[in-house]
N, C-alpha and C positions, 0 to 999 in steps of 0.2 A: 353924135350930137349929145351934149350933157343932158342928164335926166332932170326933169322938173321935180320940185318938192313933192308934188302929188304922186308921181311915179315912184320915187324913192320910198314914200310912205307905204305904197302898195307892196313893194318888194319885202320890206321889213315886216309888215303886218302878216303877210302870207307865209313867212318863214317861222312862225310861232315856235316858242320855246327854244330860242337860240342857245341858251345856256345848257340845254340838254343834248345839243348836237355833238357828234363825235368830231374830232379835229379835221378829218378829211372833208366832211360835209360843210363844216364851217369855212374851210379854205375855199371850197368851191363857191359858196355864197359870196365870200369876200371878193373873189375874182369876177363873179357876175356883176356885183356892185361896181367893181373897178372898171368894167367895160363901159358903164354909163358915166362914172364920175371921174376916175383918174387911172393911170396905168397901174397895173398890179403884178407882182411877181408870183405867178401861179405855181411855183415849185414848192415842195415841202421844205420847211425850215431846215437849215443846214444841220442842226443837232439831231434831227429825227430823220434825215434824208435816207440814210442807208443803215438799216438794222442788221441785215444779214447779206451774205454774198455767196453765190454758188458758181463754181468754176468746173468746167469739163476740159480735160486735156488728153488728146490722143497723140502719143509719141510713136513715130514709126521709123524703121530702119531699113536699109537696103541689104541687110544680112539677117540670118535667122534660120529656121523658126525658133521661137516666135518672132514676128516682125513688127507687131503692134502691141502697145500697152495703153490701157485707159486709166486715168486717175480722176476721181471726183473729189473736189474740195467743197466743204460746207463750212462757212465761217460765220460765227455769231458773236454779237457783243455780249460782254458780261460786265459786272460792276467795275472791275479794274482789268481791262485788257480784252482778250477774245478767247473763244473756244474754237479750236480748229479740228475738224474731222476730215479724214481722208480715207477713201476706199480705193485701193489699187486693184485693177482687174487685168488678168492675163488670159487671153483666149486659149481654148484647148488646141494643143498641137497633136497629141496622141493621148487617148483616154487612159492608157495603161501606165505610161511613165511620165507624161507631161500633160495632166488634165488641166481644165480651166481652174484658175485660182483667184480667190478674192481675199484681200487682207485689209483689215479695218484698224485704223489708228485714231485715237482722240487725245489731243494735247491742249493744255492751257498755255496761253502766251500773255506776257505783260504788255505786249504791243497793242495799242488801240487800233480800231478799224482805220482811222485816219493815218496812223503810222504805217500800217501794213500797206495801205494804198499810196504811200509816199505823198500824203496831203493832197492827192488828186480826187476829184469827184467824178466817178465813172458816168454819172448821169449827165455830165456836161460835155462828154466826148461826142462830137458830131459823127453820125453814122456815115456821112459822106467822106469824112477823113479816113475812117477805117476801110471803106471800100477802095479808096485811092491807094492806100498803103498795101492792101491785099493784092491789088492788080500789079503793083511794083514787085511785091514779094514773089508772086507766082513766076514772073519772068526770070528771077534769079534762084528759084527753088532748086535744091539738090535732090538727092535720092533719100535723104533722111530729114526729119524735121518734126514739127508739132503743130497740130491744129488746136487752138484754144477758144473757148467760148465762156464769157462772163455773163451771168444772168443776175440782174439787179432790179430792185423795185424802186422806181423813181416816182415819188408821190403816189398816184393811183395807177401808174402804168408800169408794166414789166418790160424791161429793155434787155436785149442781148447784144453783146459786143464780141465780134469775131476777129481773130488775128491769126496770122500764119507765120510760124518761125521756121527758118531754113537752117540747114547745117552750117551755112556760112555765118549765121548769127551766133552759133555756138563756138565755132572753131577759128574763123578768120581773125587775123590780127586787127584789121580795119573793116568790119563788116558793113558799115554804113546802114545800120538798122534804122528804119523809120521810128519816129518819136513814140507813137502809141504802142507799137510792137515792142520797143525797148522797155516801155513802162510795164507792159504785160509780163515780160521776162523778169523784171525786178520784183514784181508782186509775187510771182510764182516761186522765184528764188527764195524769198522770205518764208513762204509757206512750206517749201521743201525742207528748209533748214529746221523749221519747227517740227514737222511731222516725221523727218528721218529719211533714210536712203530711198531713192526712187529707182525706176527702171534703168536710168543712166548709170547708177552706181552699183547695180547688182550683176552677177555673172550672167552672160547671155543665155546660158542653158544650165540649169541646176535641178537634176531629178530628185535630189535630197535623199535621205535615208528612209528605208522602209518604216512606215508607221509615223514618220516625222510630220508634224503639223505646225502651221503658222499660228499667229495669235488668234484666239477664239473669236468668232463673230457673235455679236450680241443679238439674240433673236428679237429682243424688245426694243432695239435701237430704231427710232423713228426714221432716220436717214436710210437704213437698210430696208425698211418697209416701203418707202417711197421708191427706192432703187428697184426693188422687186416688182413694183406696180408699173414701172416704165416711166416714172415722172422725170427721169433725167436722160432718157434716150435721145431727146432732141439735141442735147449738148454734144453728142458724138455723131451727128448725122453725116459729117464729112467723111468719116471712116467706113460707113456702111455696116458697122457693127452695132449691135444692140446691147447696151450695158446690162439691161435687165436679164437678157438671155444668158450672158456670160456669168452673171451672178448666180442665177438659178442652177446652171450646169455645175458651177463650182461647189454647190451644196451636196452633190452626189459624188461621194468619194469612191474611187475604184478600190478593189481589194488589193492588199499588199501581196507581193510575191512571197513564197515560202520555201524553206529548205527542210527536208524530212529525212531522218535516218530510217531507211527501209530494211536494213539487215546488218548484223554484226556477228560474224562467226569465227571461231566457235564460242566466243564469249562476248557479252555486251559490256560497254563501258559503264563504270560506276559513276564517274564524274565527266561530263562533256558539255561543250558549248558548240552549237551548230554554226557553221560559217554563215556570214551575211551573203545575201544575193548580190554578186558583183555588179557594179554600175554598167559596165560595157555590155554584158548580155541582156541587161534590162533595156538598154537603149536599142538594142538590136531585136527586141522581143523574142529572145532566144531561151526556151526552156531546155532542160537536159538532165543528164545524170553523171555521176562520178563513182568510180570504184577505186579504193586505195588499200594497199596491203601494208599493214603496220607491223613492225618488229617491237614487241612488248617485253620489257625487262621483268625480272622476277618480282620487283617491287610494284609492278603495275604501271610504270611510266612508259611512254612511247620513246624508244631509243632511236627509231629510224623509220622513214617511209620508203619502202623498198620499190614499189611499183605503183604508178598512177595510170588509170584508164578513164576515158571519157572525154568530154569537151575541154579543150585547153583553156577556154574562157573561164572555167571554174577552178582550174588547178591551183593557182596561187592562193585563193581564198580557202580551199580545202586543206592544203598543206599547212597553212598558217594556223588553222583551227585545230586540227587533229594532234598537233605536236604537244598540246597541253592536256590531252585527254588522259584520264586515269582509269585503269582496269583493275579488277580484283587481283591482289597479289598471288603469285604462284611460286613453286620452288624452281621452276624452269623458265627460261626465255621461250617465247612462243610467237607465232605469226597469227595476226587477226585480219580478216578481210571485212572491210566496211563498205556498204553501198549507200549512196546519198542521192536524193532526187530533188531537182530544182524546178519549181512550178511557178509560172507567172500568175495564174489564177485570174487572168484577164485576157480577153480576146480583142486584139487591136482591130480597128476598123480598116478594112482594105480599101485603097483608093482605086 
């Protein structure tokens, strides 16, 4: 029933200082008035509807380890375009050679929020539609895929949009992907292009070089503080993994393996570079030793490696390194015996 003039007067009088209200309270008052007077669109105006966007994506494979990768996207408006932050999280496989990893990227994009979202308003996507699509997707889901969650603020309400992407959506010629799931893939495709290579683009397993580190994580970055506090854990609830725990674990770096020259008789090298710890024994959590007998020329250069003893996993690296060693010159050719020790410096967790 329409409100009487007296009733309207009471509503306005009791709302004192309308000009001092923030937009959200003013909008709520307008909608209350509209309940009595006329229909009202209670949603936030389109220009202010979506100021930032948070997306969690768990990509999983039927091979590995690792078999799961998490990616957190935080997208914010700026004067001309958007700021895109991405934290890529890889769970720990082995704390010695494949520890948990976190990589942070921040990029500017000329694309507006509306362009990134392909002119769609996620606040207008019905939850019922997403549930219907998810049910269809599960029936056709393969052994690989991605669970995605969009978190958006619609007016005064936080809304989460969940979609499931199957391997058929990635690889089939005619995947028949549902509309909203297809839109999700388009948005993430744009963000991936801005932020750079993802888990899909990198080697399945890359132990890296000893001492090698990825991009530095910024300790004062607000997104990382929220990540550590667990603010984004609910975005990855389908995976059973906690993004906060992976991130914290990634901050504890395991010690690098080392190679040590333990003996060189009867003379020590004047110039030498120790071999790198080979990848294969690192993957096998295999420490060891090597002994090599070198034939040294009168000018101090190594003319030949006569005998190698020790683990075959280290032989190629040792032979490649010692051929360039230099010893003090002497009037005669001589034989030198060199002992090397390979240490992991990290005790793997036994299953």
